[in-house]
C-alpha positions in Angstrom: -3.3 -64.6 44.3 -4.6 -67.5 43.7 -2.5 -71.2 43.1 -3.4 -71.2 38.7 -1.8 -67.5 39.0 1.4 -68.7 40.2 2.3 -71.3 37.8 1.7 -68.5 35.1 4.3 -66.8 36.3 6.7 -69.3 35.7 5.3 -70.5 32.8 7.5 -70.6 29.7 7.3 -68.1 27.5 5.5 -69.6 24.7 3.2 -70.7 26.9 2.2 -67.4 28.5 1.2 -66.1 25.7 -2.0 -68.6 24.8 -2.8 -67.4 28.7 -4.3 -63.4 26.9 -7.4 -63.5 25.6 -7.1 -61.6 23.4 -4.8 -62.5 22.2 -3.7 -58.7 21.5 -1.1 -56.4 22.5 -0.9 -52.5 22.1 2.5 -50.3 22.2 2.5 -47.0 21.8 5.3 -44.0 21.0 6.9 -41.8 20.4 9.1 -41.9 16.7 12.2 -43.4 18.4 11.1 -44.6 21.5 12.4 -48.3 21.2 8.3 -49.4 21.0 9.6 -51.8 17.2 12.5 -53.4 18.2 10.8 -54.1 22.1 7.6 -55.2 20.2 9.0 -57.5 17.6 11.2 -59.4 20.2 8.4 -59.3 22.8 6.1 -60.9 19.5 9.0 -63.2 18.7 8.5 -64.9 22.4 5.3 -65.0 23.0 4.8 -66.4 19.2 2.7 -63.7 17.8 3.0 -62.3 15.2 4.7 -59.0 14.8 3.1 -56.1 13.1 4.1 -52.2 12.4 0.7 -50.7 11.6 2.6 -47.8 9.4 3.2 -51.2 7.1 0.1 -49.9 5.8 0.8 -46.5 5.2 3.5 -47.0 3.5 1.0 -49.4 1.2 -1.8 -47.3 0.1 1.4 -44.9 -0.8 3.3 -47.9 -2.5 -0.3 -48.7 -4.5 -1.1 -45.1 -5.0 1.8 -44.5 -6.9 2.2 -47.2 -9.2 -1.2 -46.7 -10.5 -0.8 -43.1 -11.2 -3.1 -41.5 -8.8 -1.7 -38.5 -8.0 -0.3 -37.8 -3.5 -1.6 -34.9 -3.4 -5.4 -36.1 -4.3 -6.8 -36.8 -1.0 -10.1 -38.2 -2.1 -8.9 -39.8 -4.6 -6.1 -41.5 -2.3 -8.8 -42.5 0.4 -11.2 -44.1 -2.0 -8.2 -46.3 -2.9 -7.7 -47.1 0.8 -10.4 -48.0 1.4 -10.6 -50.1 -1.8 -7.5 -52.2 -2.4 -7.1 -55.3 -0.2 -3.9 -55.3 2.0 -3.0 -57.8 4.3 -0.8 -59.3 6.2 1.0 -62.8 7.1 3.8 -64.8 8.8 7.1 -65.2 7.3 6.7 -68.1 5.6 9.3 -71.3 5.3 12.2 -70.8 3.0 11.4 -67.0 3.0 14.5 -65.5 4.7 15.6 -62.6 3.8 14.7 -60.5 6.9 11.4 -60.2 6.6 9.0 -59.5 9.5 6.1 -60.1 8.2 4.6 -60.8 4.7 2.3 -57.3 3.6 -0.4 -58.4 0.7 -1.4 -55.8 -1.4 -4.0 -57.3 -3.9 -3.2 -60.7 -3.4 0.8 -59.4 -4.6 4.1 -59.3 -2.2 6.0 -55.7 -1.9 7.2 -56.3 1.7 10.3 -55.2 0.0 9.1 -52.2 -2.8 7.5 -50.0 0.7 11.0 -48.5 1.6 11.7 -48.0 -2.0 12.5 -43.9 -1.5 9.6 -43.2 -3.5 7.5 -44.6 -0.7 9.2 -43.0 1.6 8.9 -39.8 0.7 5.2 -39.3 0.4 4.4 -41.6 3.2 4.1 -38.9 6.2 1.4 -37.0 3.4 -1.2 -40.0 3.3 -1.0 -40.9 6.9 -2.2 -37.6 6.5 -5.9 -38.0 5.5 -8.5 -38.4 7.1 -10.0 -41.0 4.8 -7.0 -43.4 4.8 -6.8 -43.1 8.0 -10.1 -44.2 8.6 -9.9 -46.7 6.0 -6.3 -48.6 7.3 -7.9 -48.3 11.0 -10.7 -50.5 9.4 -8.3 -53.8 8.2 -5.9 -52.9 11.1 -8.8 -53.3 13.6 -9.9 -56.7 11.3 -6.3 -58.5 11.4 -5.6 -57.6 15.1 -9.3 -59.7 16.2 -8.3 -62.3 13.3 -5.1 -63.0 14.9 -6.0 -62.6 18.2 -8.3 -64.8 18.3 -5.2 -67.3 17.7 -4.6 -69.6 14.1 -2.1 -72.2 13.2 0.1 -69.3 12.0 0.5 -67.5 15.2 -0.8 -67.4 18.7 -1.4 -63.6 19.3 -0.8 -60.5 17.7 1.4 -57.1 18.7 0.3 -54.3 17.3 3.3 -51.6 16.8 2.2 -47.4 16.3 0.9 -44.6 17.7 -3.1 -45.0 18.3 -3.2 -48.5 18.5 -4.6 -48.8 22.7 -6.7 -45.2 21.9 -8.1 -46.1 18.7 -7.0 -49.5 16.4 -7.5 -51.8 19.6 -9.2 -50.2 23.0 -10.2 -53.6 23.8 -6.8 -55.1 23.9 -6.4 -56.8 27.3 -2.7 -55.5 27.5 -1.1 -52.2 26.6 2.4 -50.4 26.5 3.0 -47.0 26.0 7.3 -47.1 25.7 8.8 -43.9 26.0 12.8 -42.0 26.3 13.3 -38.4 26.6 13.2 -36.6 23.3 17.1 -35.8 23.4 17.9 -39.9 24.3 15.3 -40.7 20.8 16.9 -38.1 18.9 20.9 -40.0 19.5 19.1 -43.4 18.5 17.9 -41.5 15.3 21.8 -40.1 14.8 23.7 -43.1 15.9 21.1 -45.1 13.3 21.6 -42.1 10.3 25.2 -42.6 10.8 25.3 -46.1 10.3 23.6 -45.7 7.4 26.5 -43.6 5.7 24.1 -39.7 6.1 26.2 -36.5 8.2 23.4 -34.5 9.6 24.0 -32.7 13.1 23.0 -33.9 15.9 20.7 -30.8 16.8 19.6 -30.7 13.8 17.8 -34.4 14.5 16.5 -33.4 18.1 14.9 -30.1 16.1 12.8 -32.5 14.2 12.2 -35.4 16.4 10.5 -32.5 18.5 8.5 -30.8 15.7 7.5 -34.5 14.7 6.0 -35.2 18.2 4.2 -32.4 17.8 2.6 -33.0 15.2 1.5 -36.6 16.7 0.6 -35.3 19.5 -1.7 -31.7 18.0 -2.9 -33.2 15.6 -7.0 -33.2 15.5 -7.1 -36.9 14.2 -5.8 -40.0 16.7 -3.2 -38.2 18.3 -0.5 -40.0 20.1 -2.1 -40.7 23.6 -0.9 -42.6 26.7 -4.4 -45.0 27.1 -5.6 -44.2 30.6 -4.9 -48.6 31.6 -1.4 -48.9 29.4 1.7 -49.6 31.0 4.2 -47.0 30.5 8.2 -48.5 30.2 10.8 -45.3 30.6 13.6 -46.6 28.8 15.8 -43.7 28.5 18.1 -45.4 30.3 18.0 -48.8 29.6 18.9 -51.6 26.9 16.1 -53.3 25.6 17.1 -56.2 26.6 15.7 -54.5 30.4 12.3 -53.1 28.5 12.0 -56.3 26.9 12.0 -58.0 30.8 9.2 -55.4 31.5 6.7 -55.9 29.5 6.6 -59.3 29.9 6.7 -58.4 33.5 4.1 -56.9 33.1 2.6 -59.5 30.8 2.5 -61.8 34.0 0.7 -59.2 36.3 -2.1 -58.9 33.7 -2.6 -62.6 33.0 -2.6 -63.1 37.2 -5.4 -60.6 37.5 -7.6 -62.2 35.3 -7.0 -65.8 36.1 
């Protein structure tokens, strides 16, 4: 290890992120694995933009619903995904409403509209369409490389999803795969649902989780996979704090290797 590498290992987080080129971190993992929590905290620590790529599928779903396009019309929804402009911006001063980022569709702020129940009910169908996935992969990649070069708004970007390191940005210098056992992930989701006032049996949540895992991992288009060069973090029996520390350690190691 060089003297420069040793200094980087001890560098403050705000400075650490500036040494990743391009400044792109890809995080994948199954549902309820904790990847979103860790990704958001990692982005905040580094001064990066946090990008939950799932919001783009919600954006297309919302646009289809508001424009009267039938969700079952795969061709029309696919054409819509290609034609609309979807952008992601950091929260602006004064936007103290809990948003992680601002989502724009053709220039309109739709950030909170994407959480509507009707969007929730239809987004799975939209995300299964090949044309939609192709269009959104290109848009996600463009956003990743825009922020990955660093700009006045953010020093880099953390993308979270299920095909980020394998499909969207396979050139990301740091890839993480965050996992947990199906039982632990089901416990987390069950607890979350109960906190929302919903009554549901744990066994049903676990069955739904296993079914979702099967769909995600066996689908023909962009299946959930760990990238060969991804660092796997299993947080089945540890807190988000510990997993975040491990993610930062992986970042420091990656930077040290490249200096």
